[in-house]
N, CA, C and O atoms as CSV, one atom per row, in Angstrom:
chain,resi,resn,atom,element,x,y,z
A,1,UNK,N,N,-6.376,-24.691,12.827
A,1,UNK,CA,C,-6.817,-23.972,11.646
A,1,UNK,C,C,-7.791,-22.842,12.021
A,1,UNK,O,O,-7.771,-21.764,11.427
A,2,UNK,N,N,-8.620,-23.111,12.998
A,2,UNK,CA,C,-9.578,-22.077,13.391
A,2,UNK,C,C,-8.850,-20.834,13.879
A,2,UNK,O,O,-9.283,-19.712,13.617
A,3,UNK,N,N,-7.745,-21.032,14.587
A,3,UNK,CA,C,-6.988,-19.863,15.059
A,3,UNK,C,C,-6.447,-19.058,13.889
A,3,UNK,O,O,-6.471,-17.828,13.885
A,4,UNK,N,N,-5.967,-19.780,12.915
A,4,UNK,CA,C,-5.410,-19.098,11.759
A,4,UNK,C,C,-6.473,-18.246,11.054
A,4,UNK,O,O,-6.220,-17.089,10.719
A,5,UNK,N,N,-7.642,-18.811,10.834
A,5,UNK,CA,C,-8.734,-18.069,10.207
A,5,UNK,C,C,-9.114,-16.885,11.092
A,5,UNK,O,O,-9.313,-15.764,10.625
A,6,UNK,N,N,-9.205,-17.182,12.391
A,6,UNK,CA,C,-9.544,-16.113,13.326
A,6,UNK,C,C,-8.492,-15.011,13.273
A,6,UNK,O,O,-8.821,-13.826,13.305
A,7,UNK,N,N,-7.216,-15.412,13.191
A,7,UNK,CA,C,-6.137,-14.432,13.109
A,7,UNK,C,C,-6.247,-13.569,11.874
A,7,UNK,O,O,-6.024,-12.359,11.932
A,8,UNK,N,N,-6.592,-14.186,10.752
A,8,UNK,CA,C,-6.763,-13.431,9.511
A,8,UNK,C,C,-7.902,-12.423,9.639
A,8,UNK,O,O,-7.785,-11.274,9.214
A,9,UNK,N,N,-8.985,-12.867,10.220
A,9,UNK,CA,C,-10.124,-11.970,10.401
A,9,UNK,C,C,-9.722,-10.817,11.303
A,9,UNK,O,O,-10.061,-9.663,11.040
A,10,UNK,N,N,-9.007,-11.131,12.355
A,10,UNK,CA,C,-8.589,-10.088,13.279
A,10,UNK,C,C,-7.652,-9.106,12.584
A,10,UNK,O,O,-7.791,-7.892,12.737
A,11,UNK,N,N,-6.693,-9.639,11.813
A,11,UNK,CA,C,-5.776,-8.732,11.106
A,11,UNK,C,C,-6.533,-7.870,10.103
A,11,UNK,O,O,-6.269,-6.675,9.972
A,12,UNK,N,N,-7.483,-8.493,9.392
A,12,UNK,CA,C,-8.274,-7.727,8.426
A,12,UNK,C,C,-9.069,-6.644,9.142
A,12,UNK,O,O,-9.142,-5.508,8.673
A,13,UNK,N,N,-9.662,-6.995,10.274
A,13,UNK,CA,C,-10.427,-6.018,11.046
A,13,UNK,C,C,-9.544,-4.881,11.531
A,13,UNK,O,O,-9.954,-3.721,11.506
A,14,UNK,N,N,-8.328,-5.208,11.974
A,14,UNK,CA,C,-7.399,-4.167,12.437
A,14,UNK,C,C,-6.997,-3.268,11.277
A,14,UNK,O,O,-6.901,-2.051,11.437
A,15,UNK,N,N,-6.763,-3.861,10.107
A,15,UNK,CA,C,-6.400,-3.079,8.923
A,15,UNK,C,C,-7.545,-2.140,8.531
A,15,UNK,O,O,-7.326,-0.985,8.169
A,16,UNK,N,N,-8.768,-2.665,8.613
A,16,UNK,CA,C,-9.933,-1.858,8.273
A,16,UNK,C,C,-10.072,-0.688,9.250
A,16,UNK,O,O,-10.362,0.435,8.837
A,17,UNK,N,N,-9.862,-0.950,10.554
A,17,UNK,CA,C,-9.953,0.123,11.548
A,17,UNK,C,C,-8.869,1.164,11.312
A,17,UNK,O,O,-9.115,2.361,11.457
A,18,UNK,N,N,-7.645,0.707,10.942
A,18,UNK,CA,C,-6.565,1.661,10.661
A,18,UNK,C,C,-6.919,2.540,9.475
A,18,UNK,O,O,-6.710,3.753,9.513
A,19,UNK,N,N,-7.456,1.932,8.415
A,19,UNK,CA,C,-7.784,2.745,7.236
A,19,UNK,C,C,-8.934,3.698,7.551
A,19,UNK,O,O,-8.956,4.822,7.049
A,20,UNK,N,N,-9.887,3.266,8.374
A,20,UNK,CA,C,-10.974,4.155,8.778
A,20,UNK,C,C,-10.431,5.298,9.633
A,20,UNK,O,O,-10.824,6.450,9.450
A,21,UNK,N,N,-9.544,4.992,10.551
A,21,UNK,CA,C,-8.930,6.037,11.381
A,21,UNK,C,C,-8.131,7.004,10.523
A,21,UNK,O,O,-8.156,8.212,10.759
A,22,UNK,N,N,-7.425,6.484,9.534
A,22,UNK,CA,C,-6.632,7.332,8.646
A,22,UNK,C,C,-7.537,8.257,7.832
A,22,UNK,O,O,-7.235,9.440,7.681
A,23,UNK,N,N,-8.644,7.727,7.309
A,23,UNK,CA,C,-9.594,8.559,6.561
A,23,UNK,C,C,-10.142,9.669,7.440
A,23,UNK,O,O,-10.253,10.817,7.008
A,24,UNK,N,N,-10.483,9.325,8.672
A,24,UNK,CA,C,-11.029,10.334,9.580
A,24,UNK,C,C,-9.975,11.354,9.984
A,24,UNK,O,O,-10.279,12.537,10.132
A,25,UNK,N,N,-8.734,10.900,10.163
A,25,UNK,CA,C,-7.648,11.827,10.494
A,25,UNK,C,C,-7.459,12.828,9.360
A,25,UNK,O,O,-7.319,14.027,9.602
A,26,UNK,N,N,-7.457,12.341,8.136
A,26,UNK,CA,C,-7.300,13.211,6.962
A,26,UNK,C,C,-8.479,14.180,6.869
A,26,UNK,O,O,-8.291,15.364,6.591
A,27,UNK,N,N,-9.693,13.677,7.101
A,27,UNK,CA,C,-10.886,14.528,7.045
A,27,UNK,C,C,-10.822,15.607,8.122
A,27,UNK,O,O,-11.126,16.768,7.851
A,28,UNK,N,N,-10.429,15.236,9.340
A,28,UNK,CA,C,-10.323,16.228,10.419
A,28,UNK,C,C,-9.289,17.289,10.068
A,28,UNK,O,O,-9.497,18.472,10.336
A,29,UNK,N,N,-8.177,16.872,9.469
A,29,UNK,CA,C,-7.140,17.834,9.083
A,29,UNK,C,C,-7.669,18.793,8.012
A,29,UNK,O,O,-7.419,19.996,8.074
A,30,UNK,N,N,-8.392,18.262,7.042
A,30,UNK,CA,C,-8.959,19.098,5.980
A,30,UNK,C,C,-9.954,20.104,6.559
A,30,UNK,O,O,-9.910,21.290,6.231
A,31,UNK,N,N,-10.840,19.629,7.409
A,31,UNK,CA,C,-11.847,20.509,8.010
A,31,UNK,C,C,-11.173,21.546,8.903
A,31,UNK,O,O,-11.557,22.715,8.890
A,32,UNK,N,N,-10.177,21.132,9.674
A,32,UNK,CA,C,-9.456,22.068,10.540
A,32,UNK,C,C,-8.742,23.151,9.752
A,32,UNK,O,O,-8.760,24.321,10.136
A,33,UNK,N,N,-8.119,22.766,8.659
A,33,UNK,CA,C,-7.426,23.731,7.798
A,33,UNK,C,C,-8.428,24.704,7.170
A,33,UNK,O,O,-8.186,25.910,7.112
A,34,UNK,N,N,-9.543,24.167,6.708
A,34,UNK,CA,C,-10.596,25.012,6.137
A,34,UNK,C,C,-11.109,26.001,7.183
A,34,UNK,O,O,-11.248,27.191,6.901
A,35,UNK,N,N,-11.390,25.506,8.392
A,35,UNK,CA,C,-11.916,26.351,9.463
A,35,UNK,C,C,-10.949,27.493,9.767
A,35,UNK,O,O,-11.359,28.649,9.867
A,36,UNK,N,N,-9.678,27.170,9.912
A,36,UNK,CA,C,-8.686,28.203,10.232
A,36,UNK,C,C,-8.576,29.241,9.120
A,36,UNK,O,O,-8.475,30.436,9.395
A,37,UNK,N,N,-8.594,28.795,7.879
A,37,UNK,CA,C,-8.492,29.730,6.754
A,37,UNK,C,C,-9.716,30.645,6.692
A,37,UNK,O,O,-9.584,31.852,6.485
A,38,UNK,N,N,-10.901,30.068,6.870
A,38,UNK,CA,C,-12.121,30.878,6.842
A,38,UNK,C,C,-12.168,31.832,8.030
A,38,UNK,O,O,-12.576,32.984,7.886
A,39,UNK,N,N,-11.756,31.362,9.193
A,39,UNK,CA,C,-11.733,32.198,10.388
A,39,UNK,C,C,-10.785,33.384,10.196
A,39,UNK,O,O,-11.105,34.509,10.580
A,40,UNK,N,N,-9.626,33.129,9.604
A,40,UNK,CA,C,-8.665,34.207,9.345
A,40,UNK,C,C,-9.275,35.253,8.412
A,40,UNK,O,O,-9.065,36.451,8.600
A,41,UNK,N,N,-10.022,34.808,7.415
A,41,UNK,CA,C,-10.686,35.745,6.509
A,41,UNK,C,C,-11.726,36.589,7.223
A,41,UNK,O,O,-11.880,37.776,6.934
A,42,UNK,N,N,-12.437,35.975,8.155
A,42,UNK,CA,C,-13.449,36.716,8.919
A,42,UNK,C,C,-12.800,37.723,9.865
A,42,UNK,O,O,-13.322,38.822,10.050
A,43,UNK,N,N,-11.685,37.364,10.455
A,43,UNK,CA,C,-10.959,38.279,11.348
A,43,UNK,C,C,-10.521,39.516,10.567
A,43,UNK,O,O,-10.501,40.618,11.116
A,44,UNK,N,N,-10.177,39.346,9.314
A,44,UNK,CA,C,-9.756,40.488,8.492
A,44,UNK,C,C,-10.845,41.548,8.381
A,44,UNK,O,O,-10.546,42.740,8.317
A,45,UNK,N,N,-12.096,41.125,8.360
A,45,UNK,CA,C,-13.196,42.108,8.311
A,45,UNK,C,C,-13.177,42.987,9.558
A,45,UNK,O,O,-13.371,44.200,9.477
A,46,UNK,N,N,-12.943,42.364,10.709
A,46,UNK,CA,C,-12.887,43.123,11.961
A,46,UNK,C,C,-11.665,44.041,11.955
A,46,UNK,O,O,-11.759,45.205,12.344
A,47,UNK,N,N,-10.526,43.520,11.517
A,47,UNK,CA,C,-9.309,44.331,11.470
A,47,UNK,C,C,-9.497,45.536,10.555
A,47,UNK,O,O,-9.069,46.642,10.883
A,48,UNK,N,N,-10.139,45.322,9.405
A,48,UNK,CA,C,-10.404,46.436,8.481
A,48,UNK,C,C,-11.306,47.485,9.123
A,48,UNK,O,O,-11.084,48.686,8.968
A,49,UNK,N,N,-12.329,47.020,9.846
A,49,UNK,CA,C,-13.243,47.960,10.504
A,49,UNK,C,C,-12.510,48.780,11.558
A,49,UNK,O,O,-12.741,49.983,11.671
A,50,UNK,N,N,-11.650,48.161,12.313
A,50,UNK,CA,C,-10.894,48.885,13.335
A,50,UNK,C,C,-9.952,49.892,12.686
A,50,UNK,O,O,-9.801,51.011,13.176
A,51,UNK,N,N,-9.321,49.497,11.591
A,51,UNK,CA,C,-8.466,50.432,10.849
A,51,UNK,C,C,-9.264,51.640,10.373
A,51,UNK,O,O,-8.821,52.781,10.508
A,52,UNK,N,N,-10.441,51.380,9.817
A,52,UNK,CA,C,-11.286,52.466,9.320
A,52,UNK,C,C,-11.738,53.375,10.471
A,52,UNK,O,O,-11.814,54.593,10.314
A,53,UNK,N,N,-12.030,52.783,11.603
A,53,UNK,CA,C,-12.422,53.570,12.782
A,53,UNK,C,C,-11.276,54.471,13.224
A,53,UNK,O,O,-11.472,55.656,13.493
A,54,UNK,N,N,-10.083,53.899,13.296
A,54,UNK,CA,C,-8.917,54.684,13.727
A,54,UNK,C,C,-8.587,55.799,12.745
A,54,UNK,O,O,-8.052,56.838,13.133
A,55,UNK,N,N,-8.905,55.583,11.477
A,55,UNK,CA,C,-8.663,56.617,10.472
A,55,UNK,C,C,-9.792,57.659,10.452
A,55,UNK,O,O,-9.694,58.674,9.762
A,56,UNK,N,N,-10.854,57.402,11.209
A,56,UNK,CA,C,-11.960,58.348,11.262
A,56,UNK,C,C,-12.988,58.170,10.166
A,56,UNK,O,O,-13.849,59.034,9.998
A,57,UNK,N,N,-12.932,57.084,9.415
A,57,UNK,CA,C,-13.861,56.872,8.305
A,57,UNK,C,C,-15.193,56.277,8.745
A,57,UNK,O,O,-16.212,56.488,8.088
A,58,UNK,N,N,-15.194,55.538,9.846
A,58,UNK,CA,C,-16.444,54.988,10.373
A,58,UNK,C,C,-16.494,55.249,11.880
A,58,UNK,O,O,-15.467,55.512,12.505
A,59,UNK,N,N,-17.688,55.175,12.454
A,59,UNK,CA,C,-17.804,55.417,13.896
A,59,UNK,C,C,-17.818,54.098,14.674
A,59,UNK,O,O,-17.816,53.012,14.093
A,60,UNK,N,N,-17.831,54.222,15.973
A,60,UNK,CA,C,-17.743,53.069,16.859
A,60,UNK,C,C,-18.948,52.125,16.687
A,60,UNK,O,O,-18.813,50.916,16.875
A,61,UNK,N,N,-20.097,52.658,16.339
A,61,UNK,CA,C,-21.292,51.833,16.154
A,61,UNK,C,C,-21.160,50.940,14.924
A,61,UNK,O,O,-21.630,49.803,14.910
A,62,UNK,N,N,-20.520,51.471,13.907
A,62,UNK,CA,C,-20.287,50.652,12.704
A,62,UNK,C,C,-19.298,49.534,12.996
A,62,UNK,O,O,-19.443,48.429,12.474
A,63,UNK,N,N,-18.300,49.805,13.818
A,63,UNK,CA,C,-17.367,48.747,14.238
A,63,UNK,C,C,-18.122,47.686,15.023
A,63,UNK,O,O,-17.905,46.489,14.835
A,64,UNK,N,N,-19.006,48.130,15.900
A,64,UNK,CA,C,-19.811,47.203,16.700
A,64,UNK,C,C,-20.650,46.304,15.794
A,64,UNK,O,O,-20.776,45.108,16.058
A,65,UNK,N,N,-21.221,46.861,14.740
A,65,UNK,CA,C,-22.006,46.060,13.784
A,65,UNK,C,C,-21.129,45.001,13.109
A,65,UNK,O,O,-21.551,43.859,12.923
A,66,UNK,N,N,-19.923,45.388,12.751
A,66,UNK,CA,C,-18.996,44.436,12.129
A,66,UNK,C,C,-18.668,43.305,13.107
A,66,UNK,O,O,-18.600,42.139,12.718
A,67,UNK,N,N,-18.467,43.655,14.363
A,67,UNK,CA,C,-18.149,42.632,15.375
A,67,UNK,C,C,-19.332,41.679,15.556
A,67,UNK,O,O,-19.133,40.470,15.680
A,68,UNK,N,N,-20.537,42.196,15.572
A,68,UNK,CA,C,-21.721,41.336,15.687
A,68,UNK,C,C,-21.835,40.404,14.476
A,68,UNK,O,O,-22.137,39.218,14.609
A,69,UNK,N,N,-21.588,40.961,13.315
A,69,UNK,CA,C,-21.648,40.143,12.097
A,69,UNK,C,C,-20.554,39.075,12.114
A,69,UNK,O,O,-20.783,37.938,11.703
A,70,UNK,N,N,-19.369,39.448,12.591
A,70,UNK,CA,C,-18.261,38.493,12.727
A,70,UNK,C,C,-18.670,37.340,13.637
A,70,UNK,O,O,-18.433,36.176,13.315
A,71,UNK,N,N,-19.273,37.661,14.755
A,71,UNK,CA,C,-19.676,36.636,15.711
A,71,UNK,C,C,-20.691,35.673,15.100
A,71,UNK,O,O,-20.599,34.460,15.285
A,72,UNK,N,N,-21.646,36.221,14.378
A,72,UNK,CA,C,-22.662,35.391,13.726
A,72,UNK,C,C,-22.013,34.493,12.659
A,72,UNK,O,O,-22.331,33.308,12.556
A,73,UNK,N,N,-21.111,35.068,11.879
A,73,UNK,CA,C,-20.440,34.296,10.826
A,73,UNK,C,C,-19.583,33.180,11.417
A,73,UNK,O,O,-19.593,32.056,10.916
A,74,UNK,N,N,-18.842,33.491,12.483
A,74,UNK,CA,C,-17.980,32.457,13.078
A,74,UNK,C,C,-18.814,31.361,13.732
A,74,UNK,O,O,-18.423,30.194,13.713
A,75,UNK,N,N,-19.947,31.720,14.305
A,75,UNK,CA,C,-20.831,30.713,14.906
A,75,UNK,C,C,-21.333,29.742,13.839
A,75,UNK,O,O,-21.331,28.529,14.046
A,76,UNK,N,N,-21.760,30.280,12.700
A,76,UNK,CA,C,-22.255,29.429,11.619
A,76,UNK,C,C,-21.129,28.573,11.023
A,76,UNK,O,O,-21.332,27.401,10.704
A,77,UNK,N,N,-19.967,29.162,10.881
A,77,UNK,CA,C,-18.805,28.412,10.394
A,77,UNK,C,C,-18.485,27.256,11.332
A,77,UNK,O,O,-18.271,26.131,10.882
A,78,UNK,N,N,-18.452,27.530,12.639
A,78,UNK,CA,C,-18.154,26.486,13.616
A,78,UNK,C,C,-19.194,25.377,13.560
A,78,UNK,O,O,-18.849,24.195,13.585
A,79,UNK,N,N,-20.468,25.757,13.485
A,79,UNK,CA,C,-21.524,24.742,13.418
A,79,UNK,C,C,-21.351,23.860,12.188
A,79,UNK,O,O,-21.498,22.641,12.270
A,80,UNK,N,N,-21.042,24.469,11.059
A,80,UNK,CA,C,-20.842,23.710,9.827
A,80,UNK,C,C,-19.690,22.723,9.980
A,80,UNK,O,O,-19.799,21.568,9.567
A,81,UNK,N,N,-18.595,23.173,10.568
A,81,UNK,CA,C,-17.396,22.348,10.643
A,81,UNK,C,C,-17.414,21.317,11.767
A,81,UNK,O,O,-16.910,20.209,11.585
A,82,UNK,N,N,-17.982,21.656,12.924
A,82,UNK,CA,C,-17.766,20.827,14.116
A,82,UNK,C,C,-19.004,20.398,14.889
A,82,UNK,O,O,-18.877,19.602,15.819
A,83,UNK,N,N,-20.167,20.874,14.560
A,83,UNK,CA,C,-21.357,20.598,15.364
A,83,UNK,C,C,-21.664,19.106,15.478
A,83,UNK,O,O,-22.186,18.663,16.501
A,84,UNK,N,N,-21.356,18.341,14.465
A,84,UNK,CA,C,-21.700,16.924,14.463
A,84,UNK,C,C,-20.644,16.019,15.058
A,84,UNK,O,O,-20.803,14.798,15.033
A,85,UNK,N,N,-19.567,16.577,15.595
A,85,UNK,CA,C,-18.516,15.752,16.181
A,85,UNK,C,C,-17.319,15.625,15.264
A,85,UNK,O,O,-17.233,16.281,14.226
A,86,UNK,N,N,-16.398,14.764,15.669
A,86,UNK,CA,C,-15.125,14.678,14.955
A,86,UNK,C,C,-14.964,13.401,14.147
A,86,UNK,O,O,-14.036,13.317,13.342
A,87,UNK,N,N,-15.808,12.418,14.319
A,87,UNK,CA,C,-15.638,11.134,13.644
A,87,UNK,C,C,-16.152,11.149,12.225
A,87,UNK,O,O,-15.580,11.785,11.340
A,88,UNK,N,N,-17.246,10.432,12.026
A,88,UNK,CA,C,-17.829,10.323,10.689
A,88,UNK,C,C,-18.300,11.686,10.179
A,88,UNK,O,O,-18.312,11.921,8.970
A,89,UNK,N,N,-18.685,12.583,11.083
A,89,UNK,CA,C,-19.142,13.914,10.660
A,89,UNK,C,C,-18.025,14.660,9.940
A,89,UNK,O,O,-18.281,15.354,8.956
A,90,UNK,N,N,-16.797,14.528,10.414
A,90,UNK,CA,C,-15.664,15.184,9.754
A,90,UNK,C,C,-15.527,14.687,8.320
A,90,UNK,O,O,-15.217,15.465,7.417
A,91,UNK,N,N,-15.758,13.399,8.110
A,91,UNK,CA,C,-15.696,12.855,6.748
A,91,UNK,C,C,-16.810,13.454,5.881
A,91,UNK,O,O,-16.599,13.750,4.706
A,92,UNK,N,N,-17.984,13.626,6.468
A,92,UNK,CA,C,-19.105,14.206,5.732
A,92,UNK,C,C,-18.806,15.656,5.352
A,92,UNK,O,O,-19.051,16.070,4.218
A,93,UNK,N,N,-18.278,16.419,6.299
A,93,UNK,CA,C,-17.947,17.824,6.024
A,93,UNK,C,C,-16.848,17.903,4.967
A,93,UNK,O,O,-16.929,18.722,4.051
A,94,UNK,N,N,-15.831,17.067,5.086
A,94,UNK,CA,C,-14.740,17.068,4.108
A,94,UNK,C,C,-15.269,16.757,2.712
A,94,UNK,O,O,-14.883,17.410,1.742
A,95,UNK,N,N,-16.145,15.772,2.606
A,95,UNK,CA,C,-16.733,15.423,1.308
A,95,UNK,C,C,-17.580,16.576,0.774
A,95,UNK,O,O,-17.559,16.862,-0.423
A,96,UNK,N,N,-18.316,17.228,1.649
A,96,UNK,CA,C,-19.135,18.380,1.247
A,96,UNK,C,C,-18.255,19.509,0.734
A,96,UNK,O,O,-18.559,20.125,-0.287
A,97,UNK,N,N,-17.155,19.781,1.449
A,97,UNK,CA,C,-16.235,20.840,1.013
A,97,UNK,C,C,-15.619,20.510,-0.342
A,97,UNK,O,O,-15.479,21.390,-1.191
A,98,UNK,N,N,-15.253,19.253,-0.547
A,98,UNK,CA,C,-14.678,18.851,-1.838
A,98,UNK,C,C,-15.697,19.034,-2.960
A,98,UNK,O,O,-15.362,19.521,-4.040
A,99,UNK,N,N,-16.947,18.638,-2.694
A,99,UNK,CA,C,-18.000,18.790,-3.707
A,99,UNK,C,C,-18.265,20.266,-4.000
A,99,UNK,O,O,-18.353,20.661,-5.162
A,100,UNK,N,N,-18.392,21.081,-2.950
A,100,UNK,CA,C,-18.660,22.508,-3.142
A,100,UNK,C,C,-17.509,23.205,-3.864
A,100,UNK,O,O,-17.731,24.091,-4.688
A,101,UNK,N,N,-16.285,22.800,-3.551
A,101,UNK,CA,C,-15.120,23.376,-4.226
A,101,UNK,C,C,-15.139,23.016,-5.709
A,101,UNK,O,O,-14.882,23.862,-6.566
A,102,UNK,N,N,-15.445,21.752,-6.001
A,102,UNK,CA,C,-15.512,21.313,-7.400
A,102,UNK,C,C,-16.593,22.075,-8.166
A,102,UNK,O,O,-16.439,22.365,-9.352
A,103,UNK,N,N,-17.681,22.393,-7.478
A,103,UNK,CA,C,-18.780,23.137,-8.107
A,103,UNK,C,C,-18.550,24.643,-8.099
A,103,UNK,O,O,-19.314,25.391,-8.708
A,104,UNK,N,N,-17.497,25.094,-7.409
A,104,UNK,CA,C,-17.227,26.524,-7.305
A,104,UNK,C,C,-18.256,27.249,-6.450
A,104,UNK,O,O,-18.569,28.413,-6.698
A,105,UNK,N,N,-18.778,26.563,-5.452
A,105,UNK,CA,C,-19.886,27.103,-4.673
A,105,UNK,C,C,-19.647,26.981,-3.163
A,105,UNK,O,O,-20.532,26.541,-2.429
A,106,UNK,N,N,-18.452,27.369,-2.699
A,106,UNK,CA,C,-18.173,27.286,-1.260
A,106,UNK,C,C,-18.903,28.388,-0.518
A,106,UNK,O,O,-19.125,29.466,-1.069
A,107,UNK,N,N,-19.280,28.127,0.733
A,107,UNK,CA,C,-20.042,29.119,1.503
A,107,UNK,C,C,-19.274,30.421,1.699
A,107,UNK,O,O,-18.057,30.423,1.881
A,108,UNK,N,N,-20.008,31.518,1.659
A,108,UNK,CA,C,-19.466,32.828,1.990
A,108,UNK,C,C,-20.055,33.181,3.349
A,108,UNK,O,O,-21.166,33.704,3.436
A,109,UNK,N,N,-19.305,32.893,4.407
A,109,UNK,CA,C,-19.812,33.049,5.766
A,109,UNK,C,C,-20.099,34.498,6.104
A,109,UNK,O,O,-21.032,34.784,6.854
A,110,UNK,N,N,-19.314,35.416,5.564
A,110,UNK,CA,C,-19.515,36.836,5.839
A,110,UNK,C,C,-20.833,37.305,5.224
A,110,UNK,O,O,-21.631,37.970,5.884
A,111,UNK,N,N,-21.050,36.963,3.982
A,111,UNK,CA,C,-22.292,37.366,3.309
A,111,UNK,C,C,-23.506,36.720,3.973
A,111,UNK,O,O,-24.554,37.356,4.090
A,112,UNK,N,N,-23.380,35.483,4.402
A,112,UNK,CA,C,-24.498,34.791,5.040
A,112,UNK,C,C,-24.877,35.419,6.372
A,112,UNK,O,O,-26.022,35.311,6.812
A,113,UNK,N,N,-23.919,36.075,7.012
A,113,UNK,CA,C,-24.152,36.663,8.337
A,113,UNK,C,C,-24.625,38.107,8.272
A,113,UNK,O,O,-24.802,38.746,9.309
A,114,UNK,N,N,-24.830,38.621,7.088
A,114,UNK,CA,C,-25.274,40.008,6.970
A,114,UNK,C,C,-26.590,40.196,7.694
A,114,UNK,O,O,-27.534,39.426,7.513
A,115,UNK,N,N,-26.637,41.227,8.511
A,115,UNK,CA,C,-27.857,41.485,9.283
A,115,UNK,C,C,-28.973,41.965,8.373
A,115,UNK,O,O,-28.772,42.779,7.472
A,116,UNK,N,N,-30.145,41.437,8.639
A,116,UNK,CA,C,-31.349,41.889,7.916
A,116,UNK,C,C,-31.806,43.189,8.574
A,116,UNK,O,O,-32.042,43.231,9.782
A,117,UNK,N,N,-31.926,44.217,7.800
A,117,UNK,CA,C,-32.419,45.498,8.332
A,117,UNK,C,C,-33.907,45.608,8.035
A,117,UNK,O,O,-34.360,45.324,6.926
A,118,UNK,N,N,-34.652,46.025,9.042
A,118,UNK,CA,C,-36.104,46.136,8.877
A,118,UNK,C,C,-36.504,47.557,8.597
A,118,UNK,O,O,-37.690,47.842,8.429
């Protein structure tokens, strides 16, 4: 009988680990999808700046400023998404993204990276 009880506990523990792994897998996928979408949006700022430079509307220094801002924005985005690791942190980030989306208050990485001019 002890084996049977032990077997049940083991099966329950395995089921719990599977559901935890599944939750984390889903969270990692959500965070990864969010990261890629936000990164693509940030790349568009650089592409627009290069287009404007080639058309003669802005100079090379303005493109350089956009690239610096892009780098700062992507660094902050990466820290938000991945700095804490891939396990439980991914679940925390996924929950945060769901809450911010529900509130209509998702981060604007480009605006947050705007350089302060003195």
